[in-house]
C-alpha positions as CSV (number, residue, x, y, z in Angstrom):
1,M,56.0,-6.9,-45.4
2,Y,57.8,-8.0,-48.6
3,M,56.2,-10.8,-50.5
4,D,57.4,-12.5,-53.7
5,T,54.9,-12.2,-56.5
6,P,53.5,-15.7,-57.4
7,T,54.5,-16.9,-60.8
8,M,50.8,-17.8,-61.4
9,T,47.9,-16.0,-59.8
10,T,46.9,-17.7,-56.6
11,L,43.2,-17.5,-55.7
12,I,42.2,-17.3,-52.1
13,W,38.4,-17.4,-51.4
14,L,37.5,-16.0,-48.0
15,R,34.2,-17.7,-47.1
16,A,31.5,-16.3,-44.9
17,E,31.2,-18.1,-41.6
18,T,27.9,-19.9,-40.8
19,K,28.4,-20.9,-37.2
20,S,26.2,-19.0,-34.8
21,G,28.0,-16.4,-32.8
22,E,31.1,-16.5,-35.0
23,H,32.4,-13.0,-36.0
24,R,36.1,-13.6,-36.6
25,A,38.0,-13.6,-39.9
26,P,41.3,-15.4,-40.6
27,L,42.4,-12.6,-42.8
28,T,42.0,-8.9,-42.1
29,P,41.4,-6.3,-44.8
30,S,44.9,-4.8,-44.2
31,D,46.6,-8.2,-44.5
32,A,44.5,-9.0,-47.5
33,A,45.8,-5.8,-49.1
34,K,49.4,-7.1,-48.7
35,L,48.5,-10.3,-50.6
36,V,46.7,-8.4,-53.4
37,E,49.7,-6.1,-53.8
38,A,51.9,-9.2,-54.1
39,G,49.7,-10.5,-57.0
40,F,47.2,-12.7,-55.2
41,D,43.5,-12.8,-56.3
42,I,41.4,-12.5,-53.1
43,R,37.6,-13.1,-53.3
44,V,35.7,-12.2,-50.1
45,E,32.2,-13.5,-49.5
46,E,29.9,-10.8,-48.2
47,S,29.0,-11.2,-44.5
48,E,27.0,-9.1,-42.1
49,R,28.4,-10.9,-39.0
50,R,32.1,-10.6,-39.8
51,V,33.8,-8.1,-37.5
52,F,35.3,-6.3,-40.5
53,D,33.1,-4.5,-43.0
54,D,32.8,-5.8,-46.5
55,A,33.7,-2.3,-47.8
56,A,37.1,-2.6,-46.1
57,Y,38.0,-5.6,-48.1
58,A,36.8,-4.0,-51.3
59,T,39.0,-1.0,-50.5
60,A,41.9,-3.4,-50.0
61,G,41.5,-4.6,-53.6
62,C,39.5,-7.8,-52.9
63,R,36.5,-8.8,-55.1
64,L,33.3,-9.2,-53.1
65,V,31.2,-12.3,-53.9
66,D,28.0,-13.8,-52.6
67,A,28.0,-15.7,-49.3
68,G,28.2,-19.4,-49.8
69,S,29.5,-19.0,-53.4
70,W,32.7,-20.9,-52.6
71,I,30.8,-24.1,-53.7
72,G,31.1,-22.9,-57.3
73,A,34.5,-21.4,-56.9
74,P,37.2,-22.3,-59.5
75,A,38.8,-25.6,-58.8
76,E,42.2,-24.0,-58.1
77,A,40.8,-21.8,-55.3
78,F,42.0,-22.1,-51.7
79,V,38.8,-21.7,-49.7
80,L,39.8,-20.0,-46.4
81,G,37.7,-20.0,-43.2
82,I,37.8,-20.6,-39.5
83,K,35.0,-22.9,-38.3
84,E,33.2,-25.9,-39.7
85,L,31.5,-26.1,-43.1
86,P,27.8,-26.8,-43.4
87,E,27.2,-30.5,-42.4
88,D,25.1,-31.3,-45.5
89,G,27.1,-34.4,-46.6
90,T,28.0,-32.9,-50.0
91,P,31.4,-33.9,-51.5
92,L,34.1,-31.3,-51.1
93,S,36.3,-30.6,-54.1
94,H,38.4,-27.7,-53.2
95,R,41.5,-27.2,-51.0
96,H,40.0,-25.9,-47.7
97,I,42.0,-24.1,-45.1
98,Y,40.2,-24.0,-41.7
99,F,40.0,-25.7,-38.3
100,G,38.5,-29.1,-39.4
101,H,38.7,-30.9,-36.0
102,A,38.9,-34.2,-37.9
103,Y,42.1,-35.9,-36.8
104,K,41.5,-36.7,-33.1
105,G,38.5,-38.9,-33.2
106,Q,35.9,-36.1,-32.8
107,A,32.3,-36.7,-33.6
108,G,31.7,-36.4,-37.3
109,A,35.4,-36.6,-38.2
110,R,35.1,-39.7,-40.4
111,D,32.1,-38.2,-42.3
112,L,34.1,-35.0,-43.0
113,I,37.1,-36.9,-44.3
114,G,34.8,-39.0,-46.4
115,R,33.3,-35.9,-48.0
116,F,36.8,-34.7,-49.0
117,I,37.6,-38.1,-50.5
118,A,34.3,-38.2,-52.4
119,G,34.9,-34.8,-53.9
120,G,38.7,-35.1,-54.5
121,G,39.4,-32.1,-52.2
122,T,42.0,-31.6,-49.5
123,L,41.7,-30.4,-45.9
124,L,44.6,-28.1,-44.9
125,D,43.7,-28.1,-41.2
126,L,45.0,-24.9,-39.5
127,E,45.5,-26.9,-36.3
128,F,48.2,-28.9,-38.1
129,L,49.9,-26.1,-39.9
130,T,53.2,-26.5,-38.1
131,D,56.9,-26.0,-38.4
132,S,59.5,-28.9,-38.7
133,E,59.4,-29.4,-34.9
134,N,55.6,-29.7,-34.9
135,R,54.9,-26.3,-33.3
136,R,51.8,-24.5,-34.4
137,L,52.5,-21.5,-36.7
138,A,49.1,-19.7,-36.4
139,A,46.7,-20.0,-33.5
140,F,43.9,-18.2,-31.6
141,G,45.1,-19.8,-28.3
142,Y,45.9,-16.7,-26.3
143,W,42.5,-15.1,-26.9
144,A,40.8,-18.5,-26.3
145,G,42.4,-18.6,-22.9
146,F,41.6,-15.0,-22.1
147,A,37.9,-15.4,-23.2
148,G,37.5,-18.7,-21.4
149,A,38.8,-17.4,-18.1
150,A,36.6,-14.3,-18.5
151,L,33.4,-16.4,-18.9
152,G,34.5,-18.5,-15.9
153,V,34.9,-15.5,-13.6
154,R,31.6,-14.0,-14.9
155,L,29.8,-17.2,-14.1
156,W,31.4,-17.6,-10.6
157,A,30.6,-13.9,-9.8
158,G,26.9,-14.4,-10.8
159,R,26.7,-17.5,-8.6
160,Q,28.0,-15.5,-5.6
161,R,25.5,-12.7,-6.2
162,E,22.4,-14.6,-7.2
163,G,22.9,-18.1,-5.8
164,A,23.1,-21.7,-7.1
165,D,20.3,-21.2,-9.6
166,F,22.2,-18.5,-11.5
167,A,22.9,-19.3,-15.2
168,L,24.9,-17.4,-17.7
169,S,22.8,-15.5,-20.2
170,P,23.6,-15.6,-23.9
171,Q,27.0,-14.0,-24.5
172,K,27.7,-11.3,-27.1
173,A,31.0,-10.2,-28.6
174,A,32.7,-7.4,-26.8
175,A,34.1,-4.4,-28.6
176,D,37.6,-5.0,-27.1
177,Q,39.3,-6.5,-24.1
178,Q,39.0,-3.3,-22.0
179,E,35.2,-3.5,-22.3
180,L,35.1,-7.1,-21.4
181,V,37.4,-6.7,-18.4
182,A,35.4,-3.7,-17.2
183,A,32.1,-5.6,-17.4
184,I,33.5,-8.5,-15.4
185,R,35.1,-6.2,-12.8
186,N,31.7,-4.6,-12.4
187,R,30.2,-8.1,-11.7
188,L,32.8,-8.7,-9.0
189,D,32.1,-5.4,-7.4
190,L,28.4,-6.3,-7.2
191,I,29.0,-9.4,-5.0
192,P,27.4,-8.5,-1.6
193,E,29.4,-8.6,1.6
194,P,30.6,-10.7,3.4
195,K,31.1,-13.1,0.4
196,S,34.5,-13.2,-1.1
197,R,35.0,-11.0,-4.2
198,A,37.9,-13.1,-5.5
199,P,37.7,-16.8,-6.5
200,R,40.4,-19.2,-5.7
201,A,41.4,-20.0,-9.2
202,V,43.8,-22.3,-11.1
203,V,44.9,-22.5,-14.7
204,I,46.2,-25.8,-16.0
205,G,48.6,-25.5,-18.9
206,A,49.5,-22.0,-17.7
207,L,52.9,-21.8,-19.5
208,G,51.4,-22.4,-23.0
209,R,50.0,-19.8,-25.3
210,C,46.4,-20.5,-24.3
211,G,47.3,-20.6,-20.6
212,R,49.1,-17.3,-20.8
213,G,45.9,-15.7,-22.1
214,A,43.9,-17.1,-19.2
215,V,46.5,-15.8,-16.7
216,A,46.4,-12.4,-18.4
217,L,42.7,-12.2,-17.8
218,F,43.1,-12.8,-14.0
219,E,46.0,-10.3,-13.9
220,A,43.8,-7.7,-15.7
221,L,41.2,-8.1,-13.0
222,G,43.8,-7.9,-10.2
223,L,43.0,-11.5,-9.2
224,D,45.4,-14.1,-7.9
225,V,45.6,-17.4,-9.8
226,D,47.6,-20.6,-9.3
227,R,49.5,-21.8,-12.3
228,W,49.8,-25.5,-13.1
229,D,51.7,-27.0,-15.9
230,M,53.8,-30.1,-16.7
231,E,55.6,-30.1,-13.3
232,E,52.3,-30.1,-11.4
233,T,50.6,-32.7,-13.6
234,S,53.5,-35.0,-14.5
235,A,52.6,-37.6,-11.8
236,G,49.2,-38.2,-13.5
237,G,45.7,-37.6,-12.2
238,P,43.1,-37.5,-10.9
239,F,44.0,-34.6,-8.7
240,E,41.8,-34.2,-5.7
241,A,43.5,-30.9,-4.9
242,L,41.6,-29.3,-7.8
243,L,38.4,-29.7,-5.8
244,D,39.6,-27.1,-3.4
245,Y,39.5,-24.3,-6.0
246,D,36.4,-22.3,-6.9
247,L,37.3,-22.0,-10.6
248,L,39.4,-24.3,-12.8
249,V,40.5,-23.2,-16.3
250,N,41.9,-26.0,-18.5
251,T,44.1,-24.9,-21.4
252,V,46.1,-28.0,-22.0
253,L,46.7,-28.8,-25.7
254,L,45.5,-32.3,-26.3
255,G,47.9,-34.7,-27.9
256,K,48.5,-38.2,-26.7
257,P,46.0,-39.5,-24.1
258,M,46.8,-38.6,-20.5
259,P,45.3,-39.6,-17.1
260,P,42.3,-37.5,-16.4
261,F,42.6,-34.4,-14.1
262,L,39.2,-35.1,-12.6
263,T,36.5,-37.7,-13.1
264,D,32.9,-38.3,-12.1
265,R,34.1,-40.0,-9.0
266,E,35.9,-36.8,-7.7
267,I,33.3,-34.2,-8.6
268,T,30.6,-36.1,-6.8
269,R,32.5,-36.2,-3.5
270,P,31.1,-34.3,-0.5
271,G,32.9,-31.1,0.4
272,R,33.8,-30.2,-3.2
273,R,34.5,-26.4,-3.4
274,L,35.0,-26.4,-7.2
275,S,31.9,-24.9,-8.8
276,V,33.0,-23.6,-12.3
277,V,35.2,-25.4,-14.9
278,A,36.1,-23.4,-18.0
279,D,37.5,-26.0,-20.5
280,V,39.2,-23.9,-23.1
281,S,40.7,-27.0,-24.7
282,C,37.1,-28.0,-25.3
283,D,37.4,-31.4,-26.9
284,P,34.8,-33.7,-25.2
285,G,34.8,-36.1,-28.2
286,N,38.5,-36.8,-27.8
287,P,39.2,-40.1,-26.0
288,G,42.2,-38.4,-24.3
289,N,40.1,-35.6,-22.8
290,P,41.4,-35.0,-19.3
291,L,38.0,-33.8,-18.1
292,P,35.8,-36.8,-19.2
293,F,32.8,-35.9,-17.0
294,Y,31.0,-33.9,-19.7
295,D,30.1,-35.0,-23.2
296,R,29.2,-32.0,-25.3
297,V,30.3,-28.5,-26.2
298,T,28.4,-25.5,-25.1
299,T,27.5,-22.3,-27.1
300,F,27.4,-18.6,-26.6
301,S,23.6,-18.9,-26.5
302,E,23.9,-21.5,-23.6
303,P,27.5,-21.1,-22.4
304,A,27.4,-23.4,-19.3
305,L,26.4,-27.0,-18.9
306,R,25.3,-28.1,-15.4
307,I,27.2,-31.3,-14.4
308,A,26.4,-31.7,-10.7
309,Q,23.3,-30.5,-8.9
310,G,22.8,-29.7,-5.2
311,D,23.6,-26.7,-3.0
312,N,27.0,-26.3,-4.8
313,P,26.4,-27.2,-8.4
314,L,29.2,-27.7,-10.9
315,D,29.0,-25.9,-14.3
316,V,31.2,-26.5,-17.3
317,I,31.9,-23.8,-19.9
318,A,33.1,-25.5,-23.2
319,V,32.5,-23.1,-26.0
320,D,34.5,-24.2,-29.0
321,H,35.1,-20.7,-30.5
322,L,35.9,-18.6,-27.5
323,P,38.0,-16.1,-29.3
324,S,34.9,-14.8,-31.1
325,L,34.1,-13.1,-27.7
326,L,36.9,-10.7,-28.8
327,P,36.6,-11.0,-32.6
328,R,38.6,-7.9,-33.6
329,E,41.6,-8.4,-31.5
330,S,41.8,-12.2,-32.0
331,S,41.3,-11.8,-35.8
332,I,44.1,-9.2,-36.1
333,D,46.5,-11.4,-34.0
334,F,45.7,-14.5,-36.0
335,S,45.8,-12.8,-39.4
336,N,49.2,-11.4,-38.6
337,Q,50.5,-14.9,-37.9
338,L,48.8,-16.4,-41.0
339,V,49.5,-13.9,-43.8
340,P,53.2,-14.7,-44.2
341,L,52.2,-18.4,-44.5
342,L,49.5,-17.6,-47.1
343,A,52.1,-15.8,-49.1
344,A,53.9,-19.2,-49.5
345,L,50.8,-21.1,-50.7
346,P,51.8,-21.1,-54.4
347,D,54.7,-23.4,-53.7
348,M,52.8,-25.7,-51.3
349,A,56.1,-26.4,-49.6
350,G,57.2,-26.5,-45.9
351,A,54.3,-26.1,-43.5
352,W,51.6,-26.5,-46.3
353,R,53.2,-29.7,-47.6
354,R,53.2,-31.1,-44.1
355,C,49.6,-30.0,-43.7
356,A,48.6,-31.8,-46.9
357,E,50.5,-34.9,-45.9
358,H,48.6,-35.0,-42.7
359,F,45.4,-35.1,-44.6
360,T,46.7,-37.8,-47.0
361,R,47.6,-40.1,-44.1
362,H,44.1,-39.8,-42.5
363,A,42.4,-40.2,-45.9
364,Q,44.4,-43.4,-46.5
365,A,43.4,-44.7,-43.0
366,Y,39.8,-43.8,-43.7
367,T,39.9,-45.8,-47.0
368,A,41.7,-48.7,-45.4
369,N,39.1,-49.0,-42.6
370,R,35.9,-48.6,-44.6
């Protein structure tokens, strides 16, 4: 990959992730080497949990620094990460590149924007790094869909084998997708006869990047899956037909509010077959959430939240960093998308300018509504 040498050295500070169960990296050692060769200064915080060894970054020409030292990084540094910063209320003075989850009314969003305003920093939210037609330029969506569907099938299979009281154990990252698929196929094979070894499943948003990942998981397992997208949902919900599935995987990218797909009213009706919902979109704090019957995210330590009790309980999986179930593959894919964009950071033009303008608009709205 050819990259122009920046006229002035650009400092990218890859921070260590602090979220439990997070093993991904937005920049791989091999892609970091391309930036170093192009004249960038790359500092990498040491991390025992990151899927790539610290030594690989050092070999790539990066300088290793202490975990958490981004706080004292030079003012001109771009601090690069994936998940949220420590919620300690301190002002944020740097330009931070990560998924901030601050522009859709999520819990804590105003506090985060206030921290950037107090410190004079800028949030360059990766979710809003888009082209001129508002299409995302770097995303983990495919692997989020793949992992979310995987956990959904794993939970459904456990319920078939062990009954309604079955709960998913804490989940650990898989070495690769082949290992993950083999483990789930083994769970399906353990379901005793005469129970069905195949769930009746549906993916909503099946034509999008995230939906394609979910469908790919079912295909890898040799399972049939119904595909819903705009045509099937254009009439507006709720959709009682969803109650006739065993497993629902929602991958719809939230934008403007939409009628809910299901509500408390539907899921409490007698005769419901649906027992597992994997909400890959995972945005319970968003007022436009089309699955408004749950109110908090889940974690890899406790992956499923029981919503309805009884002989046929309903469990929701809503882990907000699903691609970390496959950290190596998802990181390589994301970094390949991101590195050409990072090469354009010195100019702060195009996608980065739009990203910064997005922050400015929300910061102004925050100030106006204080």
